N, C-alpha and C positions, 0 to 999 in steps of 0.2 A: 398255195403261198406265193408262188412266182407271180400269179395274176394280181395278188394284193400289193406286192412290191411295185409292179408296173403301174398300178393305179396310184400309189403314193408318189411315185416319180412323176407321173403326169400331173398330179395335184401340185407338186412343187414347181414344175415348169410353169403352170398357169399362175401360180402365186408370184413368181419372179416377173412374168410379163405384166401382171397388174401392178406390181411395185414400180416397175420402170415407167408405165403409163402415168401413175400418180406422181412420180418424181418429175416427169416431163412437164406435168401441169403446173407444178410449183413455180417454174420460171414465169409462165404466163400471168399467174396471180400476182407475183411481185412486180412484173412490168405494169400491170393495171392497178397497183397499189391496193390489192385485196389481201391484206396481211392475215386476216382471220381465215380465209379460204386457203392460203398458202400453209398455214400452220396445220390445218386439217388434213390437207393432202400429204403433208410430211409425215403426220402420224399414220396415215393409211398406208403409205409407202413403207414405212418402218414395220408395220403390222404384217404386211404381205411378205416382206423380206425375212422377217423373223420366223414366220411360218415355214417358209421354204427352207430356210437354214436349219430349223429344227428337224424337219424330215430328212434332210441331207445328213445331219449329225447321227440320227437314229439309225439310219441305213449303214452308215460307215461303222458304227459301234457293233452292229449286228454282223459285220464282215461282209456286206454286199459289195461286189465289184462288178464293174461293167462299163460299157461305153456310155450308157445313159448317166451313170453317177459322175463320170469324168465331165461330161458336158455340163451337168448341173453345177459341178464345182467351178468350172470355168465361168459360167454365168454369174454365180454368186461372188466370185473374185472380182469380176468386171463391174459388179453393182456397188462394191464398197467404195466409199469416197474418202 
């Protein structure tokens, strides 16, 4: 079970990283007046963020506590605009 939780946390961290990458690309698309691509990148960013947040919520509801969950929480809070 502990190994499964670690795997979920790793997946959540990867999703947050991907969300940030997508979010950063939006700026470039707007600068280059590529609105369609910017909108797609926005939706991808939201998808990855939502996936990571869902994992976080599930683990918190299950009562999981630890340094990893705290780091994930900090990342998710930093991601909110």
